[in-house]
C-alpha positions in Angstrom: -13.1 -10.4 -41.1 -12.4 -12.3 -37.7 -9.0 -10.6 -37.7 -10.6 -7.3 -37.7 -12.8 -7.9 -35.1 -9.8 -9.5 -32.9 -7.5 -6.0 -33.6 -10.4 -4.1 -32.5 -11.1 -5.8 -29.2 -7.5 -5.8 -28.9 -7.4 -1.9 -29.6 -10.2 -1.3 -27.2 -8.5 -3.7 -24.2 -5.4 -2.1 -24.6 -6.8 1.4 -24.2 -9.0 0.1 -21.2 -5.8 -0.9 -19.5 -3.7 1.9 -20.3 -6.5 4.1 -18.9 -6.7 2.0 -15.6 -2.8 2.2 -15.5 -2.6 5.8 -15.8 -5.2 6.4 -13.1 -4.0 4.2 -10.4 -0.4 3.4 -10.5 0.8 6.4 -8.6 -2.0 6.0 -5.8 -1.3 2.1 -5.6 2.5 3.1 -5.0 2.0 5.8 -2.7 -0.5 3.7 -0.6 1.8 0.6 -0.5 5.0 2.6 0.1 3.5 3.6 3.3 2.6 -0.1 4.0 6.2 -1.3 3.1 8.0 1.5 4.0 10.0 1.4 1.0 9.1 3.2 -2.1 11.1 1.0 -4.4 9.5 -2.2 -3.0 6.1 -0.9 -3.4 6.8 0.3 -7.0 8.0 -2.9 -7.8 5.3 -4.7 -6.5 2.8 -2.6 -8.3 4.5 -2.9 -11.4 4.6 -6.4 -11.1 1.0 -6.6 -10.5 0.1 -4.7 -13.5 2.5 -6.9 -15.6 0.6 -9.8 -14.5 -2.7 -7.8 -15.1 -1.7 -6.8 -18.2 -1.0 -10.4 -19.5 -4.7 -11.7 -18.2 -6.4 -8.4 -19.1 -9.2 -10.0 -21.1 -10.4 -11.9 -18.3 -9.4 -9.3 -15.4 -11.0 -6.5 -17.5 -14.5 -8.3 -16.7 -14.0 -8.5 -13.1 -16.0 -6.3 -11.0 -13.1 -4.6 -9.5 -10.0 -5.0 -11.7 -8.0 -2.4 -9.5 -8.5 -4.0 -6.5 -7.0 -7.4 -8.5 -3.9 -5.4 -9.3 -3.9 -4.2 -5.4 -4.4 -7.9 -4.1 -1.4 -9.2 -6.2 0.6 -6.0 -5.4 0.0 -6.4 -1.5 0.7 -10.3 -2.0 4.0 -9.3 -3.8 5.0 -7.4 -0.8 4.4 -10.0 1.5 6.4 -12.7 -0.5 9.2 -10.1 -0.7 8.7 -9.5 3.2 8.7 -13.0 3.9 12.2 -13.3 1.6 13.9 -10.7 3.4 12.9 -11.9 6.5 14.4 -15.6 5.8 17.7 -14.1 4.1 18.2 -11.8 7.2 18.0 -14.8 9.6 20.3 -16.7 7.6 22.8 -13.5 7.2 22.5 -13.4 10.9 23.4 -17.2 11.5 26.3 -16.8 8.9 28.0 -13.6 10.8 28.4 -12.5 14.0 28.4 -9.2 12.8 25.7 -6.9 13.9 23.0 -5.9 11.3 22.6 -2.3 10.0 19.3 -0.7 9.3 18.6 1.3 6.5 15.5 4.0 6.7 13.4 4.6 3.7 13.9 8.0 2.1 11.7 10.6 0.7 9.0 9.8 3.5 7.1 12.7 4.1 5.6 13.7 7.7 2.2 11.4 7.1 4.5 8.6 6.4 6.9 9.0 8.8 4.1 8.9 11.4 2.7 5.9 9.9 5.9 4.4 10.1 5.5 4.2 14.0 2.3 2.0 13.6 2.5 -1.6 13.5 2.4 -3.4 10.4 -1.7 -4.0 10.0 -2.4 -0.7 11.4 -0.2 0.8 8.9 -1.6 -0.9 5.6 -4.9 -0.3 7.2 -4.2 3.3 7.8 -2.8 3.6 4.7 -5.3 2.1 2.4 -7.8 4.1 4.0 -6.5 7.7 4.1 -4.1 7.3 1.1 -5.9 5.0 -1.5 -9.1 6.1 -0.3 -10.7 2.6 0.2 -13.8 1.6 2.2 -13.7 -0.4 4.9 -14.7 -3.4 2.8 -12.5 -2.7 0.2 -9.5 -2.8 2.7 -11.2 -6.2 4.0 -10.7 -7.5 0.7 -7.4 -6.4 -0.2 -6.1 -7.6 3.1 -8.0 -10.8 3.5 -9.2 -10.0 7.0 -12.7 -9.2 8.5 -14.2 -5.8 8.4 -14.6 -5.7 12.1 -10.6 -6.0 12.2 -10.0 -3.2 9.9 -12.0 -0.9 12.0 -10.3 -2.0 14.7 -6.7 -1.7 13.3 -8.0 2.0 12.5 -9.6 2.9 15.9 -6.0 1.9 17.2 -4.1 3.8 14.6 -5.9 6.8 15.6 -5.6 6.1 19.2 -1.8 6.1 19.0 -1.2 8.9 16.7 -3.7 11.3 18.5 -1.0 12.0 21.2 1.9 12.3 18.5 0.0 14.8 16.8 -1.4 16.8 19.8 2.1 17.0 21.1 3.8 18.2 17.7 0.6 20.8 17.3 1.5 22.3 20.7 5.1 22.2 19.8 4.4 23.9 16.6 1.6 26.4 17.5 2.2 27.0 21.1 -1.2 25.9 21.8 -1.5 24.9 25.7 -2.8 21.6 26.5 -6.5 21.4 26.1 -6.7 24.5 24.1 -7.6 24.3 20.4 -5.7 26.4 17.8 -7.7 27.9 15.2 
């Protein structure tokens, strides 16, 4: 009798996990692609976070926000990868006198291109707010920063992007400065 109950619990939790994975995986990858500037790194981080969640699903499924847990783990994974890459780059530059080549992320759409111009924290908060649809409180929790800091980063990002968007709008639609296009 105990094994039937255990099988039912396992089946229910597997179905819940599959549903959360299906509903949130692509959105998390998209948001973290903008944060990291690299779709492959974002997908790897989100996948690794879901693997960790799956291994601990009985516990994590009882959290108030299991997707928030996955997001937090994925962001931490990206940070670890970023640090590791930075250390590797420094070591290579010490070993080699050759200049470093930079590679640009591919498959970044226009919004991603605009956000790529922002400093890392502004890019992260903006991506989580506009792409992932998180509230200021959820972003603060995910990035482990104060809500006021999130608001400040969003405000600064909007101020930095506004002239670029206005310039592109004028270029695209030929609207003179100060006039609105309808």
